[in-house]
Structures are given as structure tokens and as C-alpha cells.
Short mmCIF file of the C-alpha atoms (twelve columns), coordinates in Angstrom:
data_MODEL
# 
_entry.id   MODEL 
# 
loop_
_atom_site.group_PDB 
_atom_site.id 
_atom_site.type_symbol 
_atom_site.label_atom_id 
_atom_site.label_alt_id 
_atom_site.label_comp_id 
_atom_site.label_asym_id 
_atom_site.label_seq_id 
_atom_site.Cartn_x 
_atom_site.Cartn_y 
_atom_site.Cartn_z 
_atom_site.pdbx_PDB_model_num 
ATOM 1   C CA . MET A 1   38.311 -64.531 135.347 1 
ATOM 2   C CA . PRO A 2   40.382 -65.534 138.394 1 
ATOM 3   C CA . ARG A 3   40.090 -63.994 141.814 1 
ATOM 4   C CA . VAL A 4   43.187 -63.157 143.798 1 
ATOM 5   C CA . ASP A 5   43.037 -63.014 147.597 1 
ATOM 6   C CA . VAL A 6   46.083 -62.033 149.615 1 
ATOM 7   C CA . VAL A 7   46.379 -62.181 153.398 1 
ATOM 8   C CA . ASN A 8   49.419 -60.708 155.094 1 
ATOM 9   C CA . ASP A 9   49.918 -61.775 158.713 1 
ATOM 10  C CA . CYS A 10  52.651 -60.145 160.752 1 
ATOM 11  C CA . THR A 11  53.607 -60.484 164.410 1 
ATOM 12  C CA . ILE A 12  54.250 -57.340 166.431 1 
ATOM 13  C CA . GLU A 13  56.947 -57.203 169.067 1 
ATOM 14  C CA . ASP A 14  55.833 -55.716 172.359 1 
ATOM 15  C CA . THR A 15  57.956 -52.600 172.945 1 
ATOM 16  C CA . PHE A 16  57.872 -49.599 175.243 1 
ATOM 17  C CA . ARG A 17  57.143 -47.189 172.398 1 
ATOM 18  C CA . SER A 18  54.304 -49.302 170.995 1 
ATOM 19  C CA . ARG A 19  52.739 -49.355 174.463 1 
ATOM 20  C CA . GLN A 20  53.080 -45.566 174.598 1 
ATOM 21  C CA . VAL A 21  51.089 -45.200 171.369 1 
ATOM 22  C CA . GLN A 22  48.482 -47.662 172.604 1 
ATOM 23  C CA . GLY A 23  48.069 -45.585 175.739 1 
ATOM 24  C CA . MET A 24  47.966 -42.237 173.894 1 
ATOM 25  C CA . PHE A 25  45.129 -43.321 171.617 1 
ATOM 26  C CA . ASP A 26  43.450 -45.922 173.813 1 
ATOM 27  C CA . LEU A 27  44.226 -48.731 171.352 1 
ATOM 28  C CA . PRO A 28  43.961 -52.391 172.299 1 
ATOM 29  C CA . ALA A 29  47.213 -54.277 172.657 1 
ATOM 30  C CA . ALA A 30  47.905 -56.504 169.647 1 
ATOM 31  C CA . LYS A 31  50.490 -59.218 169.105 1 
ATOM 32  C CA . ALA A 32  49.778 -59.572 165.391 1 
ATOM 33  C CA . THR A 33  48.236 -57.688 162.498 1 
ATOM 34  C CA . ARG A 34  46.437 -58.901 159.409 1 
ATOM 35  C CA . VAL A 35  45.842 -57.177 156.080 1 
ATOM 36  C CA . ALA A 36  43.555 -58.868 153.559 1 
ATOM 37  C CA . VAL A 37  43.175 -57.787 149.932 1 
ATOM 38  C CA . GLY A 38  41.117 -59.458 147.234 1 
ATOM 39  C CA . ALA A 39  39.690 -58.713 143.792 1 
ATOM 40  C CA . ASP A 40  38.876 -60.237 140.421 1 
ATOM 41  C CA . VAL A 41  41.681 -59.739 137.888 1 
ATOM 42  C CA . PRO A 42  41.969 -60.519 134.160 1 
ATOM 43  C CA . SER A 43  43.721 -63.759 133.314 1 
ATOM 44  C CA . LEU A 44  46.872 -63.956 131.206 1 
ATOM 45  C CA . GLN A 45  44.850 -66.170 128.874 1 
ATOM 46  C CA . ASP A 46  42.519 -63.236 128.108 1 
ATOM 47  C CA . ASP A 47  43.057 -60.870 125.177 1 
ATOM 48  C CA . TRP A 48  44.588 -57.693 126.606 1 
ATOM 49  C CA . GLN A 49  47.817 -55.706 126.494 1 
ATOM 50  C CA . ILE A 50  47.494 -52.867 129.021 1 
ATOM 51  C CA . GLY A 51  45.876 -52.980 132.438 1 
ATOM 52  C CA . VAL A 52  45.779 -50.511 135.320 1 
ATOM 53  C CA . ILE A 53  45.402 -51.088 139.040 1 
ATOM 54  C CA . VAL A 54  44.534 -47.714 140.529 1 
ATOM 55  C CA . GLY A 55  43.482 -46.488 143.943 1 
ATOM 56  C CA . PRO A 56  44.484 -44.421 146.960 1 
ATOM 57  C CA . SER A 57  47.593 -45.131 148.982 1 
ATOM 58  C CA . GLY A 58  47.150 -48.081 151.319 1 
ATOM 59  C CA . SER A 59  44.365 -49.700 149.295 1 
ATOM 60  C CA . GLY A 60  46.440 -52.796 148.468 1 
ATOM 61  C CA . LYS A 61  47.359 -52.028 144.838 1 
ATOM 62  C CA . THR A 62  50.951 -53.222 145.043 1 
ATOM 63  C CA . THR A 63  50.123 -56.295 147.128 1 
ATOM 64  C CA . LEU A 64  47.471 -57.439 144.669 1 
ATOM 65  C CA . ALA A 65  49.582 -56.694 141.592 1 
ATOM 66  C CA . ARG A 66  52.524 -58.704 142.923 1 
ATOM 67  C CA . ALA A 67  50.329 -61.648 143.789 1 
ATOM 68  C CA . ALA A 68  48.549 -61.637 140.423 1 
ATOM 69  C CA . TYR A 69  51.314 -60.722 137.975 1 
ATOM 70  C CA . GLY A 70  54.675 -60.641 139.762 1 
ATOM 71  C CA . THR A 71  57.069 -57.752 140.246 1 
ATOM 72  C CA . MET A 72  59.067 -55.492 137.970 1 
ATOM 73  C CA . PRO A 73  62.745 -56.447 137.688 1 
ATOM 74  C CA . HIS A 74  65.224 -54.106 139.313 1 
ATOM 75  C CA . PHE A 75  67.375 -52.416 136.677 1 
ATOM 76  C CA . THR A 76  70.844 -51.154 137.495 1 
ATOM 77  C CA . TRP A 77  72.526 -48.535 135.322 1 
ATOM 78  C CA . PRO A 78  76.241 -47.858 134.824 1 
ATOM 79  C CA . GLU A 79  77.349 -44.762 136.720 1 
ATOM 80  C CA . LYS A 80  80.224 -43.641 134.509 1 
ATOM 81  C CA . ARG A 81  78.987 -44.803 131.132 1 
ATOM 82  C CA . ALA A 82  76.301 -43.626 128.776 1 
ATOM 83  C CA . MET A 83  72.728 -44.621 129.490 1 
ATOM 84  C CA . ILE A 84  72.657 -46.524 126.193 1 
ATOM 85  C CA . ASP A 85  75.253 -48.928 127.659 1 
ATOM 86  C CA . GLY A 86  72.738 -50.050 130.294 1 
ATOM 87  C CA . PHE A 87  70.700 -52.105 127.817 1 
ATOM 88  C CA . GLU A 88  71.354 -55.834 127.541 1 
ATOM 89  C CA . GLU A 89  69.856 -55.919 124.032 1 
ATOM 90  C CA . PRO A 90  72.788 -56.452 121.608 1 
ATOM 91  C CA . ASP A 91  71.100 -54.810 118.594 1 
ATOM 92  C CA . ILE A 92  71.745 -51.061 118.875 1 
ATOM 93  C CA . ARG A 93  69.032 -50.329 116.324 1 
ATOM 94  C CA . ALA A 94  66.438 -52.156 118.439 1 
ATOM 95  C CA . VAL A 95  67.528 -50.116 121.464 1 
ATOM 96  C CA . THR A 96  67.372 -46.753 119.709 1 
ATOM 97  C CA . GLN A 97  64.029 -47.560 118.059 1 
ATOM 98  C CA . THR A 98  62.564 -48.521 121.421 1 
ATOM 99  C CA . LEU A 99  63.878 -45.335 123.035 1 
ATOM 100 C CA . VAL A 100 62.296 -43.307 120.254 1 
ATOM 101 C CA . SER A 101 59.014 -45.208 120.582 1 
ATOM 102 C CA . VAL A 102 58.645 -44.296 124.273 1 
ATOM 103 C CA . GLY A 103 59.452 -40.653 123.602 1 
ATOM 104 C CA . LEU A 104 63.132 -40.484 124.530 1 
ATOM 105 C CA . SER A 105 64.215 -39.329 121.082 1 
ATOM 106 C CA . SER A 106 67.225 -37.170 121.942 1 
ATOM 107 C CA . PRO A 107 70.572 -38.843 121.075 1 
ATOM 108 C CA . PRO A 108 72.467 -36.434 123.386 1 
ATOM 109 C CA . ALA A 109 70.403 -37.845 126.272 1 
ATOM 110 C CA . TRP A 110 71.315 -41.395 125.225 1 
ATOM 111 C CA . LEU A 111 74.991 -40.519 125.703 1 
ATOM 112 C CA . ARG A 112 74.589 -39.176 129.239 1 
ATOM 113 C CA . PRO A 113 74.786 -41.347 132.375 1 
ATOM 114 C CA . PHE A 114 71.393 -42.438 133.634 1 
ATOM 115 C CA . HIS A 115 71.712 -40.609 136.964 1 
ATOM 116 C CA . VAL A 116 72.101 -37.173 135.324 1 
ATOM 117 C CA . LEU A 117 68.917 -37.504 133.265 1 
ATOM 118 C CA . SER A 118 65.732 -35.752 134.309 1 
ATOM 119 C CA . ASN A 119 63.016 -37.707 136.102 1 
ATOM 120 C CA . GLY A 120 60.981 -37.829 132.897 1 
ATOM 121 C CA . GLU A 121 63.941 -39.076 130.852 1 
ATOM 122 C CA . GLN A 122 64.791 -41.692 133.472 1 
ATOM 123 C CA . PHE A 123 61.209 -42.939 133.481 1 
ATOM 124 C CA . ARG A 124 61.196 -43.301 129.700 1 
ATOM 125 C CA . ALA A 125 64.559 -45.076 129.754 1 
ATOM 126 C CA . GLN A 126 63.224 -47.539 132.347 1 
ATOM 127 C CA . MET A 127 60.151 -48.180 130.190 1 
ATOM 128 C CA . ALA A 128 62.294 -48.768 127.095 1 
ATOM 129 C CA . ARG A 129 64.412 -51.272 128.975 1 
ATOM 130 C CA . LEU A 130 61.271 -52.950 130.272 1 
ATOM 131 C CA . LEU A 131 59.876 -53.319 126.735 1 
ATOM 132 C CA . LEU A 132 63.085 -55.024 125.634 1 
ATOM 133 C CA . ALA A 133 63.108 -57.420 128.611 1 
ATOM 134 C CA . ASN A 134 60.564 -59.753 126.921 1 
ATOM 135 C CA . LEU A 135 58.647 -60.419 130.140 1 
ATOM 136 C CA . PRO A 136 55.303 -62.273 129.975 1 
ATOM 137 C CA . VAL A 137 53.806 -59.315 131.841 1 
ATOM 138 C CA . ALA A 138 55.545 -56.167 133.097 1 
ATOM 139 C CA . VAL A 139 54.298 -54.706 136.376 1 
ATOM 140 C CA . VAL A 140 55.264 -51.069 136.994 1 
ATOM 141 C CA . ASP A 141 54.614 -49.895 140.542 1 
ATOM 142 C CA . GLU A 142 54.214 -46.179 141.323 1 
ATOM 143 C CA . PHE A 143 53.615 -45.587 137.633 1 
ATOM 144 C CA . THR A 144 54.438 -41.926 136.712 1 
ATOM 145 C CA . SER A 145 54.606 -40.952 140.392 1 
ATOM 146 C CA . VAL A 146 58.058 -39.349 140.019 1 
ATOM 147 C CA . VAL A 147 57.134 -37.002 137.142 1 
ATOM 148 C CA . ASP A 148 54.834 -33.989 136.923 1 
ATOM 149 C CA . ARG A 149 51.339 -34.583 135.662 1 
ATOM 150 C CA . GLN A 150 51.765 -33.113 132.166 1 
ATOM 151 C CA . VAL A 151 54.814 -35.323 131.585 1 
ATOM 152 C CA . ALA A 152 52.937 -38.283 133.083 1 
ATOM 153 C CA . GLN A 153 50.127 -37.917 130.576 1 
ATOM 154 C CA . VAL A 154 52.407 -37.599 127.546 1 
ATOM 155 C CA . CYS A 155 54.599 -40.476 128.769 1 
ATOM 156 C CA . SER A 156 51.516 -42.646 129.222 1 
ATOM 157 C CA . ALA A 157 50.311 -41.945 125.697 1 
ATOM 158 C CA . ALA A 158 53.752 -42.624 124.205 1 
ATOM 159 C CA . LEU A 159 54.163 -45.878 126.128 1 
ATOM 160 C CA . ALA A 160 50.676 -47.081 125.182 1 
ATOM 161 C CA . LYS A 161 51.426 -46.347 121.534 1 
ATOM 162 C CA . ALA A 162 54.681 -48.313 121.712 1 
ATOM 163 C CA . ILE A 163 53.026 -51.320 123.371 1 
ATOM 164 C CA . ARG A 164 50.137 -51.436 120.897 1 
ATOM 165 C CA . ARG A 165 52.626 -51.701 118.044 1 
ATOM 166 C CA . LYS A 166 54.049 -54.958 119.375 1 
ATOM 167 C CA . THR A 167 52.599 -58.362 120.104 1 
ATOM 168 C CA . GLY A 168 53.389 -60.397 123.171 1 
ATOM 169 C CA . ILE A 169 53.958 -57.375 125.420 1 
ATOM 170 C CA . ARG A 170 51.706 -56.757 128.415 1 
ATOM 171 C CA . LEU A 171 51.835 -53.959 130.946 1 
ATOM 172 C CA . VAL A 172 50.151 -53.608 134.315 1 
ATOM 173 C CA . ALA A 173 50.502 -50.065 135.629 1 
ATOM 174 C CA . VAL A 174 50.003 -49.588 139.365 1 
ATOM 175 C CA . SER A 175 49.254 -45.998 140.285 1 
ATOM 176 C CA . CYS A 176 47.369 -43.707 142.625 1 
ATOM 177 C CA . HIS A 177 46.833 -41.174 139.813 1 
ATOM 178 C CA . TYR A 178 43.556 -41.285 137.912 1 
ATOM 179 C CA . ASP A 179 44.559 -38.585 135.408 1 
ATOM 180 C CA . ILE A 180 46.676 -41.018 133.359 1 
ATOM 181 C CA . LEU A 181 43.801 -43.395 132.547 1 
ATOM 182 C CA . PRO A 182 42.550 -41.828 129.290 1 
ATOM 183 C CA . TRP A 183 46.143 -41.262 128.142 1 
ATOM 184 C CA . LEU A 184 47.323 -44.794 128.873 1 
ATOM 185 C CA . ASP A 185 44.155 -46.083 127.185 1 
ATOM 186 C CA . PRO A 186 44.024 -49.414 129.060 1 
ATOM 187 C CA . ASP A 187 42.090 -52.563 128.207 1 
ATOM 188 C CA . TRP A 188 40.979 -52.906 131.810 1 
ATOM 189 C CA . ILE A 189 40.985 -50.906 135.063 1 
ATOM 190 C CA . LEU A 190 40.832 -52.303 138.582 1 
ATOM 191 C CA . ASP A 191 39.898 -49.542 141.020 1 
ATOM 192 C CA . MET A 192 40.949 -50.613 144.498 1 
ATOM 193 C CA . SER A 193 38.884 -47.881 146.134 1 
ATOM 194 C CA . THR A 194 35.721 -49.731 145.069 1 
ATOM 195 C CA . GLY A 195 37.073 -53.167 144.169 1 
ATOM 196 C CA . GLY A 196 35.396 -52.885 140.772 1 
ATOM 197 C CA . LEU A 197 36.964 -54.211 137.573 1 
ATOM 198 C CA . GLU A 198 36.038 -52.379 134.372 1 
ATOM 199 C CA . ARG A 199 36.932 -53.919 131.022 1 
ATOM 200 C CA . PHE A 200 36.874 -52.325 127.585 1 
ATOM 201 C CA . GLY A 201 36.352 -54.089 124.272 1 
ATOM 202 C CA . GLN A 202 34.831 -57.546 124.021 1 
ATOM 203 C CA . ALA A 203 34.877 -59.759 127.078 1 
ATOM 204 C CA . ASN A 204 33.635 -63.364 127.108 1 
ATOM 205 C CA . GLY A 205 32.031 -62.883 123.682 1 
ATOM 206 C CA . ALA A 206 29.702 -60.091 124.835 1 
ATOM 207 C CA . PRO A 207 29.761 -56.773 122.947 1 
ATOM 208 C CA . ALA A 208 31.312 -53.926 124.863 1 
ATOM 209 C CA . VAL A 209 29.984 -50.420 125.260 1 
ATOM 210 C CA . ASP A 210 31.973 -47.556 123.795 1 
ATOM 211 C CA . THR A 211 32.729 -45.157 126.643 1 
ATOM 212 C CA . CYS A 212 32.829 -42.250 124.166 1 
ATOM 213 C CA . THR A 213 29.441 -42.729 122.468 1 
ATOM 214 C CA . GLY A 214 27.580 -45.272 124.598 1 
ATOM 215 C CA . HIS A 215 27.041 -47.465 121.531 1 
ATOM 216 C CA . ASP A 216 28.085 -51.013 120.751 1 
ATOM 217 C CA . ALA A 217 31.863 -50.954 120.339 1 
ATOM 218 C CA . SER A 218 32.264 -54.400 118.781 1 
ATOM 219 C CA . THR A 219 32.813 -52.925 115.312 1 
ATOM 220 C CA . ARG A 220 35.247 -50.203 116.363 1 
ATOM 221 C CA . GLN A 221 38.924 -50.770 115.693 1 
ATOM 222 C CA . THR A 222 39.721 -49.030 118.971 1 
ATOM 223 C CA . ARG A 223 37.843 -51.820 120.781 1 
ATOM 224 C CA . GLY A 224 35.887 -49.258 122.806 1 
ATOM 225 C CA . ARG A 225 38.713 -48.105 125.042 1 
ATOM 226 C CA . LEU A 226 38.732 -44.790 126.837 1 
ATOM 227 C CA . CYS A 227 38.670 -41.580 124.794 1 
ATOM 228 C CA . ARG A 228 42.016 -39.825 125.031 1 
ATOM 229 C CA . PRO A 229 41.759 -36.057 125.609 1 
ATOM 230 C CA . GLU A 230 42.933 -33.717 122.891 1 
ATOM 231 C CA . LEU A 231 46.126 -31.702 123.077 1 
ATOM 232 C CA . ARG A 232 45.869 -28.403 121.221 1 
ATOM 233 C CA . PHE A 233 48.926 -26.668 119.804 1 
ATOM 234 C CA . GLU A 234 49.617 -23.484 117.904 1 
ATOM 235 C CA . VAL A 235 52.301 -22.892 115.268 1 
ATOM 236 C CA . ARG A 236 53.834 -19.426 115.030 1 
ATOM 237 C CA . GLN A 237 56.806 -17.791 113.398 1 
ATOM 238 C CA . CYS A 238 59.484 -16.831 115.935 1 
ATOM 239 C CA . GLY A 239 62.936 -15.315 116.246 1 
ATOM 240 C CA . VAL A 240 66.280 -17.072 116.147 1 
ATOM 241 C CA . SER A 241 66.857 -16.333 119.849 1 
ATOM 242 C CA . LEU A 242 64.345 -19.038 120.842 1 
ATOM 243 C CA . TRP A 243 66.757 -21.677 119.546 1 
ATOM 244 C CA . ALA A 244 68.757 -21.398 122.781 1 
ATOM 245 C CA . MET A 245 65.884 -23.154 124.564 1 
ATOM 246 C CA . PHE A 246 66.068 -26.171 122.232 1 
ATOM 247 C CA . SER A 247 69.656 -26.441 121.038 1 
ATOM 248 C CA . ARG A 248 70.901 -28.883 123.683 1 
ATOM 249 C CA . HIS A 249 68.189 -31.386 122.718 1 
ATOM 250 C CA . HIS A 250 69.293 -31.561 119.069 1 
ATOM 251 C CA . TYR A 251 71.749 -34.195 117.902 1 
ATOM 252 C CA . LEU A 252 73.625 -31.959 115.457 1 
ATOM 253 C CA . SER A 253 75.368 -28.576 115.738 1 
ATOM 254 C CA . HIS A 254 73.949 -26.118 118.249 1 
ATOM 255 C CA . SER A 255 74.294 -23.273 115.754 1 
ATOM 256 C CA . LEU A 256 71.784 -22.203 113.112 1 
ATOM 257 C CA . PRO A 257 72.505 -21.313 109.475 1 
ATOM 258 C CA . ALA A 258 72.382 -17.638 108.570 1 
ATOM 259 C CA . GLY A 259 69.137 -16.284 107.186 1 
ATOM 260 C CA . CYS A 260 66.949 -19.144 108.392 1 
ATOM 261 C CA . ARG A 261 63.242 -18.685 109.045 1 
ATOM 262 C CA . CYS A 262 62.165 -20.009 112.458 1 
ATOM 263 C CA . TRP A 263 58.904 -21.481 113.777 1 
ATOM 264 C CA . THR A 264 57.762 -22.529 117.217 1 
ATOM 265 C CA . LEU A 265 55.113 -24.918 118.483 1 
ATOM 266 C CA . LEU A 266 53.121 -23.596 121.444 1 
ATOM 267 C CA . HIS A 267 51.137 -25.525 124.045 1 
ATOM 268 C CA . ASP A 268 49.154 -23.350 126.454 1 
ATOM 269 C CA . GLY A 269 51.284 -20.440 125.283 1 
ATOM 270 C CA . HIS A 270 54.601 -22.162 126.105 1 
ATOM 271 C CA . PRO A 271 57.131 -23.145 123.390 1 
ATOM 272 C CA . VAL A 272 57.504 -26.925 123.141 1 
ATOM 273 C CA . GLY A 273 58.859 -27.255 119.595 1 
ATOM 274 C CA . PHE A 274 61.212 -25.416 117.250 1 
ATOM 275 C CA . ALA A 275 61.858 -25.636 113.496 1 
ATOM 276 C CA . ALA A 276 64.180 -23.704 111.198 1 
ATOM 277 C CA . VAL A 277 64.045 -23.550 107.399 1 
ATOM 278 C CA . ALA A 278 66.972 -22.224 105.368 1 
ATOM 279 C CA . GLY A 279 67.928 -21.807 101.743 1 
ATOM 280 C CA . CYS A 280 70.022 -24.284 99.747  1 
ATOM 281 C CA . ILE A 281 73.263 -22.672 98.658  1 
ATOM 282 C CA . GLY A 282 73.566 -22.665 94.869  1 
ATOM 283 C CA . PHE A 283 69.926 -23.615 94.232  1 
ATOM 284 C CA . ALA A 284 67.628 -20.632 93.800  1 
ATOM 285 C CA . GLY A 285 64.131 -21.191 95.164  1 
ATOM 286 C CA . TYR A 286 65.126 -24.353 97.088  1 
ATOM 287 C CA . LEU A 287 64.560 -24.550 100.852 1 
ATOM 288 C CA . ARG A 288 65.475 -27.168 103.432 1 
ATOM 289 C CA . PHE A 289 64.683 -27.956 107.059 1 
ATOM 290 C CA . SER A 290 67.824 -27.356 109.085 1 
ATOM 291 C CA . ARG A 291 66.413 -28.060 112.553 1 
ATOM 292 C CA . ILE A 292 63.322 -29.742 114.042 1 
ATOM 293 C CA . VAL A 293 63.221 -30.235 117.803 1 
ATOM 294 C CA . VAL A 294 60.483 -31.077 120.301 1 
ATOM 295 C CA . LEU A 295 61.161 -30.845 124.031 1 
ATOM 296 C CA . PRO A 296 61.625 -34.268 125.693 1 
ATOM 297 C CA . ASP A 297 58.473 -33.910 127.792 1 
ATOM 298 C CA . TYR A 298 56.361 -33.880 124.616 1 
ATOM 299 C CA . GLN A 299 58.106 -36.584 122.597 1 
ATOM 300 C CA . GLY A 300 56.568 -39.905 121.665 1 
ATOM 301 C CA . ILE A 301 53.050 -38.928 120.562 1 
ATOM 302 C CA . SER A 302 53.784 -37.790 116.978 1 
ATOM 303 C CA . ILE A 303 53.739 -34.087 117.804 1 
ATOM 304 C CA . GLY A 304 57.039 -33.522 116.015 1 
ATOM 305 C CA . SER A 305 55.868 -35.038 112.738 1 
ATOM 306 C CA . ARG A 306 52.663 -33.000 112.727 1 
ATOM 307 C CA . PHE A 307 54.581 -29.834 113.561 1 
ATOM 308 C CA . ARG A 308 57.006 -30.586 110.716 1 
ATOM 309 C CA . ASP A 309 54.210 -31.109 108.204 1 
ATOM 310 C CA . VAL A 310 52.366 -27.926 109.201 1 
ATOM 311 C CA . VAL A 311 55.528 -25.859 108.777 1 
ATOM 312 C CA . ALA A 312 56.257 -27.631 105.472 1 
ATOM 313 C CA . GLY A 313 52.778 -26.805 104.197 1 
ATOM 314 C CA . ILE A 314 53.423 -23.123 104.918 1 
ATOM 315 C CA . GLU A 315 57.006 -22.914 103.661 1 
ATOM 316 C CA . VAL A 316 56.407 -24.792 100.399 1 
ATOM 317 C CA . ARG A 317 54.242 -21.894 99.176  1 
ATOM 318 C CA . ARG A 318 57.270 -19.655 98.875  1 
ATOM 319 C CA . CYS A 319 59.722 -22.042 97.233  1 
ATOM 320 C CA . ARG A 320 60.159 -24.387 94.294  1 
ATOM 321 C CA . ARG A 321 61.281 -27.325 96.395  1 
ATOM 322 C CA . LEU A 322 61.412 -28.128 100.125 1 
ATOM 323 C CA . SER A 323 63.674 -30.889 101.404 1 
ATOM 324 C CA . LEU A 324 64.719 -32.516 104.652 1 
ATOM 325 C CA . VAL A 325 67.899 -34.512 105.280 1 
ATOM 326 C CA . THR A 326 68.165 -36.539 108.486 1 
ATOM 327 C CA . SER A 327 69.979 -39.429 110.110 1 
ATOM 328 C CA . HIS A 328 67.651 -39.687 113.109 1 
ATOM 329 C CA . PRO A 329 66.008 -43.165 113.013 1 
ATOM 330 C CA . GLY A 330 62.684 -41.911 114.366 1 
ATOM 331 C CA . MET A 331 62.466 -39.061 111.861 1 
ATOM 332 C CA . ILE A 332 63.435 -41.370 108.976 1 
ATOM 333 C CA . ARG A 333 60.708 -43.854 109.903 1 
ATOM 334 C CA . SER A 334 58.128 -41.070 110.242 1 
ATOM 335 C CA . LEU A 335 58.992 -39.565 106.849 1 
ATOM 336 C CA . GLU A 336 59.000 -42.943 105.098 1 
ATOM 337 C CA . ASN A 337 55.506 -43.638 106.457 1 
ATOM 338 C CA . SER A 338 54.154 -40.229 105.402 1 
ATOM 339 C CA . ALA A 339 52.309 -39.696 102.118 1 
ATOM 340 C CA . LEU A 340 53.451 -36.055 102.141 1 
ATOM 341 C CA . TRP A 341 57.151 -36.846 101.731 1 
ATOM 342 C CA . ARG A 342 59.134 -38.748 99.104  1 
ATOM 343 C CA . ARG A 343 62.538 -40.309 99.692  1 
ATOM 344 C CA . VAL A 344 65.053 -39.201 97.070  1 
ATOM 345 C CA . ALA A 345 68.464 -40.367 98.316  1 
ATOM 346 C CA . VAL A 346 70.219 -42.541 100.903 1 
ATOM 347 C CA . ALA A 347 73.856 -42.189 101.904 1 
ATOM 348 C CA . TYR A 348 76.116 -44.007 104.353 1 
ATOM 349 C CA . SER A 349 79.176 -42.630 106.122 1 
ATOM 350 C CA . THR A 350 81.383 -43.285 109.132 1 
ATOM 351 C CA . GLY A 351 80.203 -40.041 110.748 1 
ATOM 352 C CA . ALA A 352 82.127 -37.867 113.177 1 
ATOM 353 C CA . ALA A 353 82.923 -40.830 115.445 1 
ATOM 354 C CA . GLY A 354 84.765 -42.576 112.591 1 
ATOM 355 C CA . LEU A 355 82.973 -45.909 112.981 1 
ATOM 356 C CA . LYS A 356 84.261 -48.197 110.248 1 
ATOM 357 C CA . THR A 357 82.312 -51.411 110.713 1 
ATOM 358 C CA . SER A 358 79.572 -51.850 108.134 1 
ATOM 359 C CA . GLY A 359 76.997 -52.571 110.829 1 
ATOM 360 C CA . HIS A 360 77.442 -49.121 112.336 1 
ATOM 361 C CA . LEU A 361 77.595 -46.843 109.312 1 
ATOM 362 C CA . ARG A 362 75.643 -43.641 109.690 1 
ATOM 363 C CA . ARG A 363 72.572 -43.680 107.458 1 
ATOM 364 C CA . THR A 364 71.487 -40.312 106.101 1 
ATOM 365 C CA . VAL A 365 68.267 -40.058 104.098 1 
ATOM 366 C CA . SER A 366 67.026 -37.171 101.945 1 
ATOM 367 C CA . PHE A 367 63.320 -36.427 101.483 1 
ATOM 368 C CA . VAL A 368 61.316 -33.947 99.405  1 
ATOM 369 C CA . TYR A 369 57.951 -32.563 100.484 1 
ATOM 370 C CA . THR A 370 55.235 -33.440 97.950  1 
ATOM 371 C CA . GLY A 371 52.092 -32.465 99.835  1 
ATOM 372 C CA . LYS A 372 51.712 -29.144 98.018  1 
ATOM 373 C CA . ALA A 373 54.805 -29.092 95.836  1 
ATOM 374 C CA . LYS A 374 52.878 -30.847 93.054  1 
ATOM 375 C CA . VAL A 375 50.525 -27.874 92.810  1 
ATOM 376 C CA . ASN A 376 53.498 -25.498 92.659  1 
ATOM 377 C CA . ASP A 377 55.194 -27.600 89.980  1 
ATOM 378 C CA . ALA A 378 52.055 -27.473 87.843  1 
ATOM 379 C CA . ALA A 379 51.871 -23.703 88.259  1 
ATOM 380 C CA . ASP A 380 55.546 -23.395 87.287  1 
ATOM 381 C CA . LYS A 381 55.011 -25.369 84.088  1 
ATOM 382 C CA . THR A 382 51.981 -23.250 83.184  1 
ATOM 383 C CA . SER A 383 53.892 -20.003 83.727  1 
ATOM 384 C CA . ARG A 384 56.656 -21.163 81.432  1 
# 
């Protein structure tokens, strides 16, 4: 484990104002200043993906991070073009999948210029671009400092999830906020207020201690990292009027079909998700999801898929078949990985934009909920 020591020497010009301050506070005259920072840091040869350097302002976090791991590249974004045009990655599918993975799942936001996005959306876009930069280690200074603390926690969890899915990606988050630690779930933490380095999982062949149970963590798949706090949500039926709060975040029409049944997802009593289920014209007893939306601040941690499945489990009791048709890449991937849903059809079209190249055809996939439909089907056959 290497040790990094940084010494910054700087000469001070003798000025009238500096002499005034020296006189006001009885400070000795100085022609130079020196700031020294040092700590043990994990090597790039060690097995880790996420590290955090945390501490109060002025403790030397940024200085040490730059010396040990380098600096984050400065990204520029086009002012009059969509945010999606700011990515150097040529594969549009890789870009959209990365945006979804960090919790920026709203296609309307992808088509807005970067400077009109919210602070939370801008942060997620920067993280997506960083993940696609293929750096040996990505250092993010002032991590989550520009977003509120609830958004910071959700963003941290979404980013950690995205990084864990890939190999060869390493992140060092530099922050003065301690509340993100259990959400970011790091492999190591360097606290500059004490100079102590805490590592999770196995280090140098020695078994680690699970911070949740206090037991040997060598057999745990989580490698004994910090325990992430729980987020508790409530699902309730709601009126159509609540759709106005979510419509601009959906990638399809802002209107709802007539006669739909609406549901909302609540966190601390505040709506953060919306779903609508409507009938299928010409098919008695068939229902379909017409809308599923989660607010951007809560995207990236699988809340939408769980909300969808809870609503599906309720709605399937009153119908013969429940389906969902989507062209959103994140929703398609989630449904294909779920044991509760079965893919029944795939279609390709040019879409509203009229794209005609085969590499950009719009993929629309149809799914049927099977989690409880099998029980209903059996009951139907018995009744006949």
C-alpha cells in the first residue's frame, strides 16, 4: 500500500493589504507558505472499484486525490445541440444504456441542451460520460456537492450499481459529505479528518469484518462493504390529475387513454412514481400498462421495476391478461431479466422521426405478466 505525501510551497508577495491583515491579527510576516498532506492510499494494483476520499473543507482531499490518481477530464457540452450529442462514443446504444444505468432514463432529457438540465440531471450526464471515457481511474472532485442530499444518495447508489456491472472501471469520489458513504458502497474510505484508511472486503489475504454483522465477511458476495440504508415506498391508487406532475418525463404522448386506472408511488408521502393501466380495445378482460414513470431524482436504483411489478400483481387479479409494450431500452432490459414477465413479440419501425437506416430502427417489445396470470389461467380452465 503506497503512501502519498504532497508538499505545496508558495511565495507570498509583500503588499500593503497583507501587512494590514498582519497588523490587525498580530500575525508574523511571511514570505512563503507551505501546506503538507500525506496518507496511505490503495494501489491501482489492488482489487477495488470504488474508493472515497472524504473530509472537511481544507483537509487536503483534492490535493491528495490529484497526486495519487490524477484529475477528472474537463467535459465541454454543445450549447445549441442535444445533450446526447456531447458524447464521443459512436455507438448510440452504448450511450443510452449508460445514461439509463446512472439513472438518467428520460429520453426527453437526452434531447435537451446540457445547460438547461437540472443539477441532478447534469451530474448524471457527467457521470455517464465519465464511464464511457475508459479512464484507468476516474477522480470526481466535489462529488454530489451541487445536488440536494436526497438526490445525492440516489445518484450515488445508481452510479455504484453501474460501476459494479462493469470491469476495468474505477472511481475515486472526493467529497465533504459523509451521508453518501453507505449509498456509494465503496471498497475503501480515506477520511482526511483523521488520516485513517478503512478498507472493506479482503485485503492482503486477511479476512475482512462485515460492518453489518461484525462477522467474517470472506464468504459474503458483497465482500463486507457498508450496509446501504433502506428506502421505503408506498403504492396507492390515485386520480388522473396526478399525471400532470409526471407527463413531461415520459417519452411518449403526454395524454392518457380514457378510462385508465392510475397508481402512484409515494416516498415520505410525496409522489415519486406514476403508472396507468388501461383496457385493450377489442379484447375483453385484457389490460395493458399505458404509462410508467419515475421522477428523475429517483431513477437508477430499480425503483421503477419494483413499482411496475407491484402494480402488475394487483391489476392481474381483475383481468385475464396483463401486457406491457415498450421501446425504452432500460425497461426492455429490466423486463427481459424478470421472471415475472414473458416476451411475446418484437417489432421494428422507423418511428416518428422517420429514421430509415437499419442500425437506427425503433425496437418495440411486447411482454405479458406471468407472475400471477398462471393462477388465473388455471382458474379460468376450471370454471369452463
